[in-house]
C-alpha positions, 0 to 999 in steps of 0.5 A: 584690692582697693581698701574701702573708703568710709564716708561718713566722715563730717556732719551725720544725718539722724533721720529717725522718727525721733528725736528730731533734727534740731536747728540751729537756732535751738542749739544756739538757744541753749548754749548758756549759762545757767539762768536765774530760776527765780526772777528775771528773763527766764521767768519772763519767757516762760510766761510767753510759752503756754500762749504759743504752745496753744497756737500749735495745737489751735486750742483756745485752752488749757496746757500743763507742762512737765519735765518727762518723755511722751510716757510721761504724759501719757501718766499725766493725762491719765492721772488725772482724768481717771481713777482706778477701776475706771474703763477705756476704750483704745482703737490700736493701729501699731505699739503705742497704743498698747504702749499707752495701754498698758500704763492705763493698766498700770494704774488700775483702770480696765482696759478694752484694747480694739486691735486693727493691725498693724497696716491699718487704721481705726474701722471708725464703724467698728469703734460707733457700734462698741461705744452704741453698746456701751448703754451705762457708759462704762466707758470714761475715756477712748485714749488716740493715737493720731500717728503711731510711730511704729507703723506710720499709720496716720488716724482719723482723730476728727473722725473718731470725734465724729463716731463718738457723736453719733451715738451720743457716748460722753467718753473723754477722747484724748489724743496722743498726738507724740510724732504728729503735733507740728507735722500733721494737721490736727486741729483740737478744738475743732476736732472735739479732742479733750485731751492731747500729749505731746511731746518736744522732740519731734516736731516741736525740734527740741531735744527730749526731756519735756512733755506737754499735756493740753486739755479742754475744760470737759477734762479739766471738770472729770480732774476735779470729780477725782477724790485725788492725785499725785501733787506732781502729775496734778495739772491744775498748778502747771496750767494755773501757776501761781509760782514760777516753780508751779509750771514745771512742779519744781526747779524749771527745765531751763535750757529747754525752756529757751530751746522751745522758745526759739522752736516755736519763734521758727514755728510761727514765722514760718506759720502752720498751715506751711509747716503741714504743707512742707511736711506733706510735700516731703513725705510725697517725695520720699513714697515716690522714691519708694514706689520706685524701688518697690518696682521689681524690688523687695521693699514695700511700705507699710502702708499701702494706701497714702491717704493713712499714711504719717507725714513725718515717718514712714515705716518700711519693708525688707527681707530680713535681714536686709533692713538691718544691713541696710541702717548699719551700712549707711549709719558707718559709711555715710553717717546717715542713721535710720529708725529701727523697726519697731513695733513690728517683730519681736526684737530678738526674733529674726523677722525684726530685721525685716523693717525700718523707718524714716523720719521726717519731722521738724527741721527738714526741708528739700534738700536734705529729703534728696539726701537721705533718699539718696544715701538709701539709693547709694546702700540698696546698690552696694549691697545689692539689695533688688530696687527699681530703678527712678527713684530720686528722680521721682522725688525730685519731679515731685519736690519740683512740682511743689508751688514756690 
């Protein structure tokens, strides 16, 4: 019998839902000696970042930069607006709503979770009903995850604001856009979002290590009412620094800043509207392939309705342990890494091996997506996992039919 041949040499493809593929321009911008952090080029360049970050978030308000991951942004947003004993409402459609809830609970905040399961978005009518019942306005904030990276559900943040306004509730609206910013349409000011958190390692295409909290004047007023706040998490000096070090609460994340500058240049050169359209088109190509694979096969997308799916990540199911088998085979044999199933089942259970995710966020284009789909098709064939035919043809039809 002929020995098996692995075809994984060459450039690997990390198709997980963050950290995302980094553009060469970002990597090259970061490949330099440490700069002076007191004067000169770095200081001048950093002054240009807040305005361009606001352009991506579609806001005219404030932004604070943190040397932290998304969990740090969660804590910063909570610490600047709420205090121990306050109450928040958290509609949940996946693991990351619970993660933000757990962060709040650790700060002594009372959390009420409305769980809508792992395959459905927020029920806005139920959220409105709950807020209408809060006659004393005990709920100080509503925490909504725009795209839950675990389930790939894309929630209607604009609709969530409308539900709050319908019943006249004064709570802050906070949005987690860690997986969606720079991928899915998000309009902070037009949608009435008071606080938005995101990270640099997904749609912003920079290595993990920085996060951002955007906030409007209403949220700034909530901060001003707090009796105290951690000096490190305080967003006031970060958003309005008198000195360079105050942007970051200390030493700057020098090389990340150079990478971010390059990434923002790429984003603005392409245009955010075009970026949203590109992500939507590439997502539709993936879904078209998955629809064909699911015909007569075992594969299924977690979110049935395309209107409710993220354009940055797709969560999928296979009978356990075939999802893990597929991921392992693709990484070992083709150099293609898919995302693990996260939050869909306990990680120590057999069911955990029945889920996986595709990341299609940030620096991705048509040929990369066709390569991703071709790799998955190869793995399904190699492992004799039942699947329908014509997936690549369906994906190609979507891409070929996109406006040029």
